[in-house]
N, CA, C and O of each residue as an XYZ file, in Angstrom:
972
protein
N     118.468    182.054    134.775
C     119.066    181.003    135.597
C     120.370    180.555    134.958
O     120.412    180.200    133.780
N     121.451    180.577    135.765
C     122.765    180.219    135.240
C     123.342    178.988    135.906
O     124.519    178.678    135.723
N     122.526    178.276    136.681
C     123.009    177.068    137.346
C     121.926    176.004    137.308
O     120.753    176.300    137.081
N     122.334    174.762    137.533
C     121.397    173.651    137.541
C     120.848    173.458    138.949
O     121.520    173.761    139.935
N     119.636    172.958    139.032
C     118.980    172.818    140.333
C     118.379    171.435    140.501
O     117.754    170.898    139.586
N     118.577    170.867    141.678
C     117.953    169.578    141.993
C     116.440    169.720    142.133
O     115.706    168.741    142.007
N     115.977    170.942    142.393
C     114.546    171.163    142.576
C     113.810    171.284    141.238
O     112.584    171.201    141.182
N     114.573    171.480    140.177
C     113.975    171.565    138.846
C     113.609    170.154    138.378
O     114.466    169.270    138.393
N     112.357    169.918    137.960
C     111.961    168.572    137.536
C     112.644    168.103    136.246
O     112.642    166.908    135.952
N     113.220    169.019    135.479
C     113.883    168.631    134.235
C     115.209    167.955    134.525
O     115.889    168.323    135.483
N     115.593    166.966    133.713
C     116.919    166.354    133.878
C     118.015    167.381    133.641
O     117.796    168.405    132.995
N     119.206    167.091    134.177
C     120.302    168.041    134.102
C     120.632    168.455    132.665
O     120.873    169.632    132.394
N     120.642    167.481    131.743
C     121.031    167.821    130.379
C     120.038    168.785    129.749
O     120.417    169.647    128.956
N     118.726    168.633    130.113
C     117.704    169.536    129.581
C     117.856    170.928    130.192
O     117.683    171.932    129.502
N     118.177    170.990    131.475
C     118.418    172.288    132.111
C     119.620    172.980    131.472
O     119.587    174.180    131.202
N     120.675    172.211    131.237
C     121.878    172.792    130.634
C     121.597    173.259    129.215
O     122.065    174.318    128.796
N     120.838    172.472    128.485
C     120.444    172.872    127.131
C     119.700    174.200    127.166
O     119.976    175.079    126.350
N     118.756    174.363    128.104
C     117.977    175.599    128.196
C     118.873    176.795    128.502
O     118.685    177.875    127.942
N     119.849    176.602    129.392
C     120.757    177.697    129.742
C     121.590    178.102    128.535
O     121.692    179.285    128.212
N     122.187    177.112    127.868
C     123.044    177.408    126.722
C     122.239    178.021    125.581
O     122.700    178.938    124.902
N     121.038    177.504    125.381
C     120.197    178.041    124.313
C     119.862    179.506    124.581
O     119.915    180.334    123.671
N     119.517    179.826    125.832
C     119.201    181.213    126.182
C     120.399    182.126    125.941
O     120.238    183.260    125.488
N     121.598    181.633    126.243
C     122.792    182.457    126.070
C     123.086    182.704    124.580
O     123.585    183.764    124.205
N     122.769    181.714    123.745
C     122.960    181.894    122.301
C     121.914    182.848    121.744
O     122.245    183.785    121.018
N     120.642    182.608    122.087
C     119.548    183.427    121.557
C     119.671    184.872    122.029
O     119.346    185.794    121.281
N     120.136    185.082    123.260
C     120.261    186.436    123.802
C     121.415    187.208    123.186
O     121.509    188.425    123.348
N     122.297    186.504    122.477
C     123.412    187.180    121.822
C     124.698    187.195    122.616
O     125.664    187.849    122.221
N     124.726    186.472    123.746
C     125.984    186.413    124.496
C     127.088    185.820    123.626
O     128.231    186.276    123.646
N     126.714    184.783    122.856
C     127.629    184.218    121.866
C     127.090    184.544    120.489
O     125.917    184.306    120.203
N     127.927    185.077    119.651
C     127.545    185.488    118.312
C     127.795    184.363    117.315
O     128.593    183.466    117.585
N     127.113    184.401    116.153
C     127.392    183.415    115.105
C     128.882    183.398    114.753
O     129.491    184.438    114.504
N     129.446    182.197    114.741
C     130.863    182.033    114.455
C     131.732    181.939    115.689
O     132.877    181.496    115.599
N     131.207    182.354    116.868
C     131.986    182.256    118.108
C     132.216    180.796    118.479
O     131.357    179.943    118.258
N     133.385    180.524    119.043
C     133.663    179.183    119.552
C     133.027    179.029    120.929
O     133.177    179.893    121.793
N     132.322    177.928    121.121
C     131.716    177.636    122.414
C     132.788    177.173    123.402
O     133.844    176.696    122.984
N     132.530    177.307    124.714
C     133.458    176.736    125.700
C     133.622    175.237    125.466
O     132.714    174.580    124.956
N     134.760    174.711    125.831
C     135.016    173.282    125.658
C     134.166    172.467    126.628
O     133.601    173.007    127.579
N     134.083    171.172    126.378
C     133.337    170.293    127.284
C     133.913    170.364    128.696
O     133.169    170.396    129.676
N     135.226    170.389    128.790
C     135.865    170.454    130.109
C     135.486    171.729    130.837
O     135.212    171.697    132.036
N     135.464    172.847    130.135
C     135.083    174.116    130.758
C     133.631    174.085    131.231
O     133.309    174.628    132.288
N     132.759    173.453    130.452
C     131.359    173.363    130.868
C     131.192    172.435    132.061
O     130.377    172.698    132.946
N     131.952    171.365    132.089
C     131.907    170.450    133.233
C     132.270    171.187    134.511
O     131.625    171.016    135.545
N     133.313    172.012    134.428
C     133.753    172.759    135.604
C     132.763    173.848    135.971
O     132.496    174.072    137.152
N     132.214    174.531    134.970
C     131.294    175.633    135.255
C     129.999    175.162    135.875
O     129.501    175.781    136.815
N     129.437    174.059    135.357
C     128.117    173.622    135.801
C     128.166    172.424    136.760
O     127.133    171.995    137.275
N     129.375    171.884    136.998
C     129.547    170.757    137.915
C     128.662    169.575    137.499
O     127.880    169.052    138.292
N     128.807    169.179    136.252
C     128.042    168.051    135.715
C     128.997    167.078    135.033
O     130.190    167.349    134.899
N     128.458    165.950    134.609
C     129.273    164.936    133.945
C     129.463    165.277    132.472
O     128.746    166.107    131.913
N     130.432    164.628    131.863
C     130.681    164.853    130.440
C     129.490    164.403    129.598
O     129.167    165.040    128.595
N     128.838    163.317    129.995
C     127.704    162.826    129.218
C     126.557    163.833    129.241
O     125.841    163.982    128.251
N     126.380    164.532    130.383
C     125.342    165.559    130.468
C     125.633    166.701    129.504
O     124.734    167.183    128.816
N     126.891    167.134    129.456
C     127.285    168.197    128.541
C     127.048    167.769    127.100
O     126.517    168.539    126.299
N     127.439    166.548    126.771
C     127.296    166.079    125.391
C     125.835    165.950    124.989
O     125.477    166.251    123.850
N     124.988    165.508    125.911
C     123.560    165.415    125.592
C     122.972    166.794    125.318
O     122.170    166.955    124.398
N     123.365    167.787    126.108
C     122.862    169.141    125.916
C     123.349    169.716    124.582
O     122.584    170.343    123.849
N     124.616    169.497    124.284
C     125.166    170.003    123.027
C     124.513    169.333    121.829
O     124.292    169.971    120.800
N     124.206    168.053    121.959
C     123.572    167.339    120.857
C     122.205    167.929    120.538
O     121.816    167.995    119.372
N     121.471    168.360    121.563
C     120.183    168.998    121.329
C     120.354    170.315    120.578
O     119.544    170.657    119.715
N     121.409    171.048    120.910
C     121.676    172.311    120.227
C     122.088    172.088    118.775
O     121.733    172.868    117.892
N     122.846    171.009    118.538
C     123.226    170.655    117.170
C     121.985    170.303    116.356
O     121.827    170.757    115.223
N     121.107    169.491    116.941
C     119.895    169.073    116.245
C     119.004    170.268    115.911
O     118.293    170.256    114.906
N     119.044    171.294    116.754
C     118.227    172.482    116.519
C     118.878    173.441    115.527
O     118.257    174.407    115.084
N     120.142    173.163    115.183
C     120.838    174.025    114.236
C     121.431    175.278    114.855
O     121.790    176.212    114.137
N     121.539    175.314    116.184
C     122.087    176.491    116.856
C     123.606    176.458    116.937
O     124.246    177.507    117.010
N     124.183    175.272    116.924
C     125.638    175.142    116.958
C     126.054    174.072    115.959
O     125.227    173.282    115.503
N     127.336    174.051    115.621
C     127.872    172.999    114.768
C     129.278    172.675    115.227
O     129.949    173.500    115.846
N     129.717    171.463    114.919
C     131.029    170.991    115.345
C     131.980    170.913    114.163
O     131.586    170.543    113.057
N     133.228    171.263    114.406
C     134.291    171.078    113.434
C     135.335    170.169    114.066
O     135.955    170.517    115.071
N     135.520    168.997    113.461
C     136.433    168.018    114.037
C     137.834    168.611    114.183
O     138.392    169.171    113.239
N     138.381    168.477    115.375
C     139.721    168.967    115.640
C     139.797    170.443    115.944
O     140.868    170.953    116.273
N     138.658    171.152    115.837
C     138.674    172.607    116.059
C     137.776    173.036    117.216
O     138.143    173.926    117.984
N     136.615    172.421    117.348
C     135.733    172.791    118.443
C     134.292    172.906    118.007
O     133.902    172.426    116.942
N     133.502    173.556    118.857
C     132.075    173.738    118.622
C     131.798    175.224    118.479
O     132.295    176.037    119.258
N     130.991    175.577    117.467
C     130.786    176.976    117.126
C     129.296    177.304    117.054
O     128.463    176.438    116.787
N     128.984    178.571    117.298
C     127.613    179.053    117.175
C     127.286    179.210    115.692
O     128.051    179.810    114.937
N     126.151    178.667    115.289
C     125.762    178.697    113.876
C     125.096    180.022    113.528
O     124.531    180.703    114.384
N     125.179    180.365    112.251
C     124.390    181.482    111.731
C     122.923    181.073    111.798
O     122.609    179.916    111.516
N     122.011    181.978    112.160
C     120.593    181.602    112.231
C     120.116    180.917    110.959
O     120.501    181.294    109.852
N     119.275    179.911    111.130
C     118.789    179.135    110.004
C     118.081    179.975    108.965
O     117.460    180.986    109.291
N     118.173    179.561    107.729
C     117.585    180.300    106.616
C     116.294    179.621    106.200
O     116.268    178.427    105.900
N     115.216    180.406    106.187
C     113.944    179.904    105.687
C     113.828    180.232    104.209
O     114.135    181.344    103.780
N     113.388    179.267    103.449
C     113.223    179.491    102.017
C     111.771    179.256    101.648
O     111.222    178.183    101.900
N     111.154    180.259    101.051
C     109.763    180.123    100.626
C     109.639    179.210     99.419
O     110.590    179.009     98.664
N     108.445    178.663     99.258
C     108.202    177.707     98.179
C     107.225    178.239     97.147
O     106.788    177.498     96.268
N     106.876    179.515     97.244
C     105.826    180.015     96.359
C     106.337    180.871     95.220
O     105.530    181.382     94.444
N     107.660    181.053     95.084
C     108.188    181.761     93.926
C     109.622    181.310     93.678
O     110.304    180.807     94.571
N     110.057    181.507     92.424
C     111.415    181.125     92.050
C     112.354    182.268     92.441
O     112.249    183.373     91.909
N     113.263    182.000     93.365
C     114.229    183.007     93.804
C     115.618    182.408     93.651
O     115.879    181.299     94.119
N     116.503    183.139     92.999
C     117.867    182.632     92.847
C     118.580    182.645     94.193
O     118.236    183.425     95.081
N     119.569    181.782     94.334
C     120.338    181.722     95.572
C     120.984    183.075     95.859
O     120.949    183.554     96.992
N     121.572    183.687     94.838
C     122.250    184.972     95.023
C     121.285    186.026     95.543
O     121.596    186.739     96.497
N     120.119    186.127     94.921
C     119.111    187.105     95.357
C     118.652    186.813     96.776
O     118.504    187.730     97.584
N     118.426    185.539     97.084
C     117.942    185.142     98.397
C     118.930    185.540     99.487
O     118.534    186.100    100.510
N     120.204    185.255     99.276
C     121.210    185.558    100.299
C     121.378    187.066    100.480
O     121.513    187.544    101.606
N     121.369    187.806     99.389
C     121.539    189.260     99.492
C     120.396    189.897    100.262
O     120.608    190.828    101.040
N     119.190    189.403    100.051
C     118.039    189.931    100.778
C     118.162    189.688    102.271
O     117.601    190.439    103.069
N     118.883    188.659    102.657
C     119.045    188.321    104.071
C     120.281    188.964    104.695
O     120.588    188.730    105.864
N     120.985    189.772    103.911
C     122.166    190.427    104.442
C     123.388    189.539    104.495
O     124.354    189.854    105.190
N     123.362    188.429    103.768
C     124.491    187.505    103.728
C     125.223    187.657    102.396
O     124.621    188.010    101.382
N     126.511    187.389    102.413
C     127.301    187.502    101.184
C     127.263    186.174    100.431
O     127.800    185.181    100.921
N     126.643    186.134     99.255
C     126.570    184.874     98.510
C     127.893    184.560     97.829
O     128.608    185.460     97.388
N     128.204    183.296     97.750
C     129.410    182.855     97.059
C     129.134    181.589     96.276
O     128.228    180.824     96.608
N     129.913    181.375     95.243
C     129.735    180.200     94.389
C     131.093    179.634     94.020
O     132.004    180.366     93.635
N     131.213    178.328     94.141
C     132.381    177.611     93.643
C     131.897    176.636     92.576
O     131.057    175.777     92.845
N     132.430    176.774     91.365
C     132.050    175.853     90.291
C     132.806    174.555     90.479
O     134.037    174.535     90.436
N     132.077    173.472     90.686
C     132.690    172.159     90.889
C     133.034    171.526     89.550
O     134.125    170.981     89.382
N     132.112    171.594     88.597
C     132.372    171.012     87.272
C     131.393    171.581     86.260
O     130.290    172.002     86.611
N     131.808    171.589     84.999
C     130.933    171.943     83.879
C     131.185    170.949     82.756
O     132.319    170.519     82.547
N     130.140    170.587     82.039
C     130.320    169.616     80.957
C     129.086    169.602     80.063
O     128.012    170.064     80.448
N     129.266    169.062     78.865
C     128.139    168.793     77.973
C     127.841    167.305     78.087
O     128.730    166.476     77.898
N     126.587    166.962     78.396
C     126.222    165.567     78.624
C     124.984    165.228     77.801
O     124.169    166.108     77.526
N     124.833    163.961     77.404
C     123.603    163.556     76.726
C     122.475    163.381     77.737
O     122.702    162.914     78.853
N     121.288    163.748     77.353
C     120.141    163.622     78.251
C     119.806    162.155     78.482
O     119.604    161.398     77.533
N     119.748    161.762     79.750
C     119.278    160.414     80.066
C     117.783    160.339     79.781
O     117.131    161.365     79.591
N     117.250    159.142     79.752
C     115.820    159.000     79.487
C     114.995    159.729     80.543
O     113.985    160.356     80.226
N     115.435    159.645     81.814
C     114.692    160.288     82.898
C     114.693    161.811     82.743
O     113.641    162.446     82.818
N     115.865    162.390     82.529
C     115.947    163.851     82.414
C     115.312    164.324     81.113
O     114.685    165.382     81.081
N     115.467    163.555     80.046
C     114.835    163.915     78.776
C     113.324    164.022     78.933
O     112.694    164.922     78.377
N     112.750    163.094     79.698
C     111.311    163.146     79.935
C     110.904    164.392     80.692
O     109.859    164.977     80.406
N     111.712    164.806     81.653
C     111.387    165.998     82.438
C     111.514    167.261     81.592
O     110.742    168.205     81.761
N     112.492    167.279     80.678
C     112.739    168.467     79.864
C     112.033    168.414     78.507
O     112.134    169.343     77.706
N     111.324    167.320     78.265
C     110.557    167.157     77.025
C     111.453    167.267     75.790
O     111.126    167.955     74.823
N     112.578    166.581     75.850
C     113.500    166.503     74.715
C     113.770    165.023     74.433
O     113.364    164.152     75.202
N     114.457    164.749     73.328
C     114.784    163.370     73.001
C     115.946    162.875     73.870
O     116.858    163.646     74.168
N     115.925    161.608     74.278
C     117.080    161.051     74.984
C     118.339    161.212     74.135
O     118.317    160.977     72.927
N     119.425    161.610     74.769
C     120.677    161.821     74.060
C     120.902    163.246     73.599
O     121.999    163.577     73.150
N     119.883    164.109     73.699
C     120.088    165.510     73.300
C     121.135    166.162     74.207
O     121.246    165.828     75.387
N     121.890    167.084     73.642
C     122.956    167.750     74.390
C     122.382    168.660     75.474
O     121.490    169.474     75.232
N     122.932    168.489     76.683
C     122.576    169.335     77.812
C     123.847    169.974     78.371
O     124.922    169.376     78.337
N     123.709    171.192     78.882
C     124.805    171.841     79.606
C     124.627    171.510     81.080
O     123.590    171.804     81.675
N     125.650    170.893     81.661
C     125.571    170.479     83.069
C     126.525    171.330     83.901
O     127.719    171.413     83.614
N     125.974    171.957     84.935
C     126.762    172.742     85.888
C     126.569    172.155     87.280
O     125.441    171.918     87.711
N     127.672    171.922     87.976
C     127.601    171.546     89.387
C     128.305    172.639     90.177
O     129.479    172.933     89.951
N     127.559    173.238     91.115
C     128.103    174.372     91.859
C     127.845    174.219     93.356
O     126.813    173.698     93.779
N     128.814    174.690     94.145
C     128.677    174.767     95.597
C     128.272    176.191     95.944
O     128.955    177.137     95.553
N     127.182    176.358     96.666
C     126.702    177.684     97.029
C     127.032    177.957     98.498
O     126.843    177.098     99.359
N     127.524    179.159     98.768
C     127.978    179.535    100.098
C     127.311    180.828    100.566
O     126.933    181.676     99.758
N     127.173    180.961    101.887
C     126.700    182.199    102.496
C     127.724    182.612    103.538
O     127.991    181.876    104.488
N     128.296    183.800    103.352
C     129.379    184.272    104.225
C     130.487    183.233    104.344
O     131.065    183.046    105.414
N     130.776    182.558    103.229
C     131.865    181.589    103.176
C     131.520    180.205    103.677
O     132.362    179.309    103.612
N     130.304    179.993    104.177
C     129.908    178.685    104.715
C     129.106    177.918    103.661
O     128.155    178.465    103.104
N     129.468    176.663    103.375
C     128.713    175.873    102.406
C     127.258    175.710    102.824
O     126.967    175.353    103.966
N     126.351    175.973    101.894
C     124.924    175.884    102.172
C     124.234    174.804    101.351
O     123.375    174.081    101.855
N     124.617    174.701    100.077
C     123.935    173.740     99.218
C     124.790    173.430     98.004
O     125.708    174.172     97.656
N     124.463    172.317     97.372
C     125.062    171.927     96.099
C     123.949    171.942     95.061
O     122.865    171.404     95.291
N     124.224    172.561     93.916
C     123.251    172.635     92.825
C     123.813    171.952     91.585
O     124.946    172.214     91.181
N     123.021    171.084     90.990
C     123.387    170.462     89.720
C     122.316    170.849     88.708
O     121.161    170.433     88.806
N     122.730    171.656     87.732
C     121.798    172.203     86.751
C     122.012    171.557     85.393
O     123.143    171.441     84.922
N     120.905    171.131     84.756
C     120.928    170.630     83.385
C     120.083    171.564     82.527
O     118.877    171.689     82.742
N     120.711    172.216     81.558
C     120.036    173.139     80.662
C     119.994    172.568     79.248
O     120.962    171.956     78.798
N     118.889    172.762     78.553
C     118.797    172.343     77.147
C     119.733    173.241     76.348
O     119.501    174.444     76.233
N     120.780    172.656     75.801
C     121.867    173.454     75.226
C     121.437    174.241     73.987
O     121.955    175.332     73.747
N     120.498    173.711     73.193
C     120.113    174.431     71.970
C     119.355    175.716     72.277
O     119.231    176.584     71.413
N     118.844    175.847     73.509
C     118.200    177.097     73.896
C     119.221    178.156     74.328
O     118.915    179.349     74.337
N     120.421    177.722     74.683
C     121.433    178.660     75.182
C     122.819    178.243     74.699
O     123.686    177.933     75.516
N     123.040    178.230     73.384
C     124.339    177.810     72.861
C     125.471    178.701     73.367
O     125.329    179.920     73.460
N     126.593    178.069     73.689
C     127.750    178.820     74.169
C     127.756    179.070     75.660
O     128.695    179.671     76.181
N     126.732    178.625     76.353
C     126.638    178.938     77.774
C     127.736    178.257     78.594
O     128.100    178.736     79.668
N     128.259    177.145     78.087
C     129.311    176.431     78.818
C     130.651    177.160     78.772
O     131.559    176.824     79.532
N     130.783    178.129     77.916
C     132.052    178.833     77.779
C     132.227    179.932     78.819
O     133.269    180.586     78.854
N     131.229    180.145     79.662
C     131.285    181.239     80.622
C     131.362    180.714     82.050
O     130.902    179.613     82.356
N     131.957    181.534     82.915
C     132.177    181.157     84.311
C     131.074    181.765     85.174
O     130.867    182.979     85.177
N     130.374    180.903     85.901
C     129.283    181.384     86.736
C     129.616    181.322     88.218
O     128.734    181.112     89.051
N     130.886    181.505     88.544
C     131.268    181.653     89.942
C     130.903    183.047     90.438
O     130.612    183.225     91.621
N     130.914    184.030     89.553
C     130.623    185.411     89.937
C     129.265    185.878     89.410
O     128.541    186.585     90.110
N     128.922    185.493     88.199
C     127.690    185.974     87.563
C     126.577    184.943     87.727
O     126.790    183.770     87.422
N     125.384    185.347     88.205
C     124.281    184.391     88.352
C     123.876    183.785     87.009
O     123.753    184.494     86.010
N     123.676    182.490     86.995
C     123.277    181.787     85.777
C     121.917    182.277     85.295
O     121.700    182.423     84.092
N     121.013    182.529     86.215
C     119.673    182.982     85.833
C     119.739    184.338     85.140
O     118.997    184.598     84.193
N     120.629    185.193     85.616
C     120.806    186.515     84.996
C     121.331    186.383     83.570
O     120.915    187.127     82.682
N     122.244    185.437     83.350
C     122.786    185.207     82.014
C     121.688    184.725     81.072
O     121.622    185.157     79.921
N     120.833    183.837     81.553
C     119.740    183.336     80.719
C     118.826    184.477     80.280
O     118.394    184.521     79.128
N     118.535    185.390     81.188
C     117.627    186.482     80.867
C     118.263    187.488     79.908
O     117.635    187.906     78.935
N     119.504    187.871     80.183
C     120.116    188.970     79.437
C     120.706    188.531     78.095
O     120.654    189.282     77.122
N     121.263    187.328     78.037
C     121.924    186.890     76.814
C     121.065    185.983     75.942
O     121.273    185.912     74.730
N     120.109    185.293     76.541
C     119.335    184.325     75.764
C     117.828    184.608     75.790
O     117.043    183.846     75.225
N     117.429    185.696     76.440
C     116.025    186.085     76.506
C     115.156    184.960     77.053
O     114.050    184.712     76.574
N     115.684    184.292     78.064
C     114.945    183.213     78.725
C     114.655    183.640     80.155
O     115.574    183.818     80.954
N     113.382    183.803     80.475
C     112.969    184.152     81.835
C     112.240    182.965     82.440
O     111.280    182.458     81.860
N     112.689    182.529     83.591
C     112.047    181.412     84.274
C     110.828    181.945     85.024
O     110.954    182.723     85.970
N     109.662    181.516     84.591
C     108.428    182.107     85.131
C     107.663    181.147     86.042
O     106.857    181.588     86.861
N     107.900    179.869     85.912
C     107.248    178.912     86.810
C     108.098    177.660     86.919
O     108.983    177.419     86.098
N     107.819    176.868     87.943
C     108.590    175.643     88.153
C     107.743    174.624     88.882
O     106.815    174.962     89.617
N     108.085    173.375     88.660
C     107.480    172.263     89.403
C     108.604    171.565     90.148
O     109.630    171.229     89.557
N     108.415    171.346     91.451
C     109.497    170.718     92.202
C     108.976    169.680     93.183
O     107.827    169.719     93.625
N     109.854    168.763     93.499
C     109.591    167.710     94.469
C     110.661    167.807     95.543
O     111.844    167.950     95.234
N     110.248    167.730     96.814
C     111.169    167.836     97.940
C     111.156    166.524     98.717
O     110.097    165.978     99.027
N     112.347    166.035     99.021
C     112.473    164.807     99.809
C     113.490    165.015    100.925
O     114.429    165.799    100.786
N     113.296    164.315    102.015
C     114.324    164.243    103.046
C     115.308    163.148    102.638
O     114.902    162.104    102.129
N     116.577    163.383    102.858
C     117.596    162.415    102.469
C     118.748    162.462    103.460
O     118.816    163.339    104.322
N     119.648    161.505    103.319
C     120.872    161.471    104.127
C     122.053    161.762    103.215
O     122.127    161.243    102.101
N     122.966    162.585    103.682
C     124.118    162.983    102.871
C     125.052    161.802    102.648
O     125.479    161.152    103.602
N     125.370    161.523    101.376
C     126.384    160.504    101.113
C     127.756    161.131    101.334
O     127.857    162.309    101.677
N     128.801    160.351    101.138
C     130.145    160.837    101.445
C     130.528    162.029    100.564
O     131.221    162.938    101.022
N     130.080    162.032     99.297
C     130.404    163.141     98.399
C     129.750    164.437     98.851
O     130.425    165.457     98.986
N     128.434    164.407     99.087
C     127.733    165.620     99.518
C     128.203    166.064    100.902
O     128.333    167.261    101.157
N     128.457    165.111    101.795
C     128.934    165.476    103.133
C     130.258    166.224    103.047
O     130.464    167.216    103.747
N     131.156    165.747    102.186
C     132.445    166.415    102.035
C     132.301    167.806    101.453
O     133.002    168.729    101.866
N     131.398    167.965    100.496
C     131.198    169.277     99.878
C     130.564    170.272    100.843
O     130.912    171.453    100.839
N     129.629    169.796    101.673
C     128.875    170.677    102.563
C     129.483    170.782    103.960
O     128.977    171.515    104.810
N     130.564    170.049    104.189
C     131.249    170.054    105.492
C     130.315    169.621    106.619
O     130.264    170.235    107.684
N     129.578    168.544    106.347
C     128.709    167.956    107.362
C     129.054    166.476    107.479
O     129.801    165.938    106.662
N     128.508    165.825    108.497
C     128.791    164.417    108.709
C     128.087    163.562    107.659
O     127.005    163.907    107.183
N     128.711    162.450    107.307
C     128.046    161.507    106.415
C     126.750    161.033    107.071
O     126.710    160.767    108.272
N     125.696    160.933    106.267
C     124.353    160.546    106.695
C     123.618    161.647    107.458
O     122.521    161.416    107.966
N     124.209    162.843    107.543
C     123.482    163.966    108.139
C     122.259    164.289    107.280
O     122.294    164.083    106.067
N     121.181    164.789    107.883
C     119.964    165.068    107.102
C     120.151    166.234    106.137
O     120.755    167.251    106.478
N     119.627    166.068    104.937
C     119.641    167.130    103.934
C     118.273    167.173    103.265
O     117.517    166.202    103.304
N     117.968    168.315    102.649
C     116.803    168.424    101.779
C     117.271    168.173    100.355
O     118.222    168.798     99.885
N     116.600    167.254     99.671
C     116.890    167.018     98.252
C     115.703    167.510     97.447
O     114.568    167.095     97.683
N     115.968    168.399     96.491
C     114.907    168.994     95.682
C     115.194    168.753     94.203
O     116.315    168.961     93.740
N     114.189    168.319     93.473
C     114.238    168.245     92.018
C     113.274    169.285     91.473
O     112.102    169.312     91.849
N     113.769    170.143     90.582
C     112.951    171.234     90.064
C     113.068    171.315     88.543
O     114.170    171.299     87.994
N     111.936    171.401     87.880
C     111.893    171.666     86.446
C     111.355    173.076     86.269
O     110.235    173.375     86.683
N     112.162    173.954     85.648
C     111.777    175.350     85.465
C     111.387    175.609     84.014
O     112.001    175.086     83.085
N     110.343    176.435     83.840
C     109.777    176.711     82.523
C     109.998    178.173     82.149
O     109.974    179.061     83.002
N     110.214    178.403     80.859
C     110.428    179.760     80.350
C     109.092    180.466     80.147
O     108.026    179.891     80.369
N     109.174    181.719     79.722
C     107.970    182.513     79.431
C     107.179    181.931     78.276
O     106.021    182.301     78.081
N     107.771    181.030     77.505
C     107.058    180.338     76.422
C     106.454    179.025     76.899
O     105.943    178.239     76.102
N     106.519    178.794     78.219
C     105.998    177.585     78.855
C     106.706    176.331     78.344
O     106.090    175.282     78.159
N     108.014    176.465     78.120
C     108.861    175.360     77.677
C     109.820    175.012     78.805
O     110.451    175.909     79.366
N     109.948    173.728     79.156
C     110.918    173.368     80.194
C     112.344    173.622     79.714
O     112.746    173.151     78.650
N     113.098    174.369     80.508
C     114.437    174.797     80.124
C     115.515    174.175     81.000
O     116.602    173.845     80.527
N     115.202    174.019     82.281
C     116.225    173.587     83.233
C     115.692    172.493     84.147
O     114.574    172.577     84.656
N     116.512    171.464     84.347
C     116.270    170.466     85.384
C     117.336    170.673     86.443
O     118.529    170.536     86.170
N     116.899    171.007     87.668
C     117.819    171.371     88.739
C     117.695    170.395     89.897
O     116.592    170.066     90.333
N     118.840    169.937     90.392
C     118.899    169.109     91.597
C     119.594    169.918     92.686
O     120.700    170.422     92.489
N     118.938    170.036     93.828
C     119.446    170.826     94.946
C     119.648    169.941     96.163
O     118.798    169.116     96.496
N     120.776    170.122     96.817
C     121.075    169.415     98.059
C     121.317    170.472     99.138
O     122.405    171.044     99.219
N     120.308    170.729     99.959
C     120.400    171.749    101.001
C     120.801    171.117    102.328
O     120.324    170.037    102.674
N     121.670    171.785    103.064
C     121.983    171.346    104.417
C     120.731    171.397    105.286
O     120.059    172.425    105.376
N     120.430    170.264    105.922
C     119.241    170.211    106.764
C     119.347    171.036    108.023
O     118.329    171.436    108.586
N     120.576    171.303    108.484
C     120.756    172.089    109.707
C     120.764    173.584    109.448
O     120.834    174.368    110.394
N     120.694    174.000    108.192
C     120.782    175.426    107.880
C     119.563    175.949    107.123
O     119.391    177.159    106.981
N     118.718    175.039    106.637
C     117.570    175.463    105.846
C     116.266    175.035    106.510
O     116.172    173.956    107.094
N     115.265    175.907    106.407
C     113.880    175.542    106.722
C     113.055    175.977    105.519
O     113.192    177.106    105.048
N     112.211    175.103    105.024
C     111.374    175.400    103.867
C     109.962    175.711    104.364
O     109.425    174.995    105.210
N     109.365    176.779    103.837
C     108.030    177.152    104.310
C     107.131    177.533    103.151
O     107.593    177.913    102.076
N     105.862    177.423    103.391
C     104.873    177.809    102.390
C     103.610    178.255    103.114
O     103.359    177.827    104.241
N     102.825    179.098    102.490
C     101.566    179.553    103.065
C     100.430    178.802    102.383
O     100.335    178.783    101.155
N      99.580    178.193    103.178
C      98.451    177.427    102.672
C      97.150    178.118    103.041
O      97.026    178.677    104.131
N      96.191    178.083    102.144
C      94.885    178.698    102.398
C      93.792    177.649    102.248
O      93.845    176.792    101.365
N      92.794    177.738    103.136
C      91.690    176.806    103.094
C      90.561    177.303    102.204
O      89.544    176.625    102.059
């Protein structure tokens, strides 16, 4: 169905949403394609601007499209599901999905462990930590921000290297003989503040997944405290449960 009908019990905006969704799912519009403008949709479907906006808002909420201020509305790359039952690096995860992983290093520094982080890493408050803040991208699109705190005495010199190209986890394994074998994490729903929104190219207060993860080495020693800020419109987290 490519037109709206008075005989359809659904409101016009819901009918329009169904039509547009079918056209996206069927592949008429590919990821990255610009959607027709609101004016073009008004003319094509003979509906009001508010009807078009309501339909588009449903598509945005579903993660099928996204808006760029001053540029238009675009078809989104299909959402990425991330499993919760094993530790997978961002680089490995994206490559398995056929996406090109990218990393931009936002900042690196040596910082003293706060009481909270020291407790998670089982070190004394004030101990030196290597702090990395990185923006992770898939096919050039911002996906998440990662803030990593590593116990520096386990990996001396790690701050001297650039991890925009080389995975940090790979460096830990090959240069420091540290393999991350298990982790404990907490996941919360959150709203993006102005800093995270700017980094992820989303609206302020847009929904994000916030994850805190403590990763342990093969010696069962906590090595890394990681904070993850995932775009809520691009990630779905899943796990398999057994009764």
